C-alpha positions as CSV (number, residue, x, y, z in Angstrom):
1,M,-4.5,96.7,-13.9
2,F,-3.7,95.4,-10.5
3,L,-6.0,92.6,-9.4
4,T,-6.3,91.7,-5.7
5,D,-9.1,89.2,-6.1
6,G,-6.8,86.4,-7.4
7,G,-7.8,86.9,-11.0
8,G,-4.3,87.9,-12.1
9,G,-1.0,86.5,-11.1
10,A,2.3,85.3,-12.2
11,A,2.8,83.0,-15.2
12,P,3.3,79.3,-14.3
13,A,6.9,78.4,-13.4
14,G,9.1,77.0,-16.2
15,P,10.9,73.7,-16.1
16,T,13.1,72.9,-13.1
17,F,16.5,71.4,-13.8
18,T,18.1,69.3,-11.1
19,G,21.5,67.6,-10.8
20,T,24.8,68.6,-12.3
21,Q,24.7,70.2,-15.7
22,R,27.7,70.0,-18.0
23,L,28.9,72.0,-20.9
24,R,31.1,70.1,-23.3
25,I,33.4,72.1,-25.5
26,E,36.3,71.4,-27.7
27,P,39.5,72.6,-26.1
28,S,40.4,74.7,-29.1
29,S,37.1,76.5,-28.8
30,I,37.6,77.6,-25.2
31,P,39.0,81.1,-26.0
32,E,35.9,81.9,-28.1
33,A,33.6,80.5,-25.5
34,L,35.3,82.5,-22.8
35,T,34.8,85.7,-24.9
36,A,31.1,84.9,-25.3
37,F,30.6,84.1,-21.5
38,R,32.5,87.2,-20.5
39,E,30.4,89.4,-22.8
40,A,27.2,87.8,-21.3
41,F,28.5,88.3,-17.8
42,D,29.2,92.0,-18.5
43,R,25.7,92.5,-20.0
44,V,24.0,90.8,-17.1
45,S,26.1,92.7,-14.6
46,Q,25.0,96.0,-16.3
47,K,21.3,95.0,-16.0
48,V,21.7,94.1,-12.4
49,S,23.2,97.6,-11.7
50,E,20.4,99.2,-13.7
51,L,17.7,97.3,-11.8
52,E,19.2,98.0,-8.4
53,G,19.2,101.7,-9.2
54,L,15.7,101.8,-10.7
55,Q,13.5,104.4,-9.0
56,I,9.8,103.5,-8.9
57,N,7.2,106.0,-7.9
58,D,3.5,105.9,-7.3
59,W,2.6,107.6,-10.6
60,A,-0.7,109.2,-9.7
61,G,-0.3,109.5,-6.0
62,D,-3.5,107.5,-5.4
63,P,-3.9,104.2,-3.5
64,V,-4.1,102.1,-6.7
65,S,-0.8,103.5,-8.2
66,S,0.8,103.3,-4.7
67,E,-0.1,99.6,-4.4
68,T,1.0,99.0,-8.0
69,A,4.4,100.7,-7.4
70,K,4.8,98.7,-4.2
71,Q,4.2,95.4,-6.1
72,F,6.5,96.5,-9.0
73,I,9.3,97.2,-6.5
74,Q,8.9,93.9,-4.8
75,R,9.0,92.0,-8.1
76,T,11.8,94.0,-9.6
77,N,14.3,94.4,-6.7
78,G,12.5,93.2,-3.6
79,G,13.9,90.7,-1.2
80,G,12.2,87.7,-2.7
81,A,14.1,84.9,-4.3
82,D,12.1,85.3,-7.5
83,S,12.6,89.0,-7.9
84,A,14.2,90.1,-11.2
85,V,17.4,91.3,-9.5
86,K,17.8,88.1,-7.6
87,C,17.2,86.0,-10.7
88,L,19.8,88.0,-12.7
89,I,22.3,87.8,-9.8
90,G,21.9,84.0,-9.8
91,Y,22.4,83.9,-13.6
92,R,25.4,86.2,-13.3
93,D,26.9,83.9,-10.6
94,Q,26.4,80.9,-12.9
95,L,28.1,82.8,-15.7
96,Q,31.0,83.6,-13.4
97,A,31.3,79.9,-12.4
98,A,31.3,78.9,-16.1
99,I,34.0,81.4,-16.8
100,Q,36.1,80.1,-14.0
101,S,35.6,76.5,-15.2
102,L,36.5,77.4,-18.7
103,E,39.6,79.3,-17.6
104,D,40.7,76.3,-15.5
105,A,40.1,73.9,-18.4
106,H,42.0,76.2,-20.7
107,A,45.0,76.4,-18.4
108,E,45.0,72.6,-18.0
109,Y,44.7,72.1,-21.7
110,M,47.6,74.6,-22.4
111,A,49.8,72.8,-19.8
112,I,49.1,69.4,-21.4
113,E,49.6,70.7,-24.9
114,G,52.8,72.5,-23.8
115,T,54.1,69.3,-22.4
116,N,53.2,67.3,-25.5
117,T,54.8,69.9,-27.7
118,A,58.0,69.8,-25.7
119,R,58.0,66.0,-25.8
120,W,57.5,65.9,-29.6
121,G,59.9,68.7,-30.2
122,K,62.8,66.6,-28.9
123,Y,62.4,64.3,-31.9
124,D,62.6,66.9,-34.6
């Protein structure tokens, strides 16, 4: 049911996190973490594509279903920052940033370990 008298509405907003958030991971676990983050990124990207292509019609062709469809479109893939598509795109961007950070950390770790291995190999 669509309520225009203020009786309905969105659920209260969840907690808001501010500041820099960090993920600490053992260097040897980075490849597994990368696999998990890449799989999540792919799944979220698929959902973004599905939502962006979602066709929403006014089911009964009457004013109530027309207004409901309009509201559903706005909440699903409308221009608002709190639309489902915008939220998923934000999450996808965060996953991409995490993937990039993990790839950078892994490359740095491998460079350091390669140098250490080369150093210790001289003493064998």
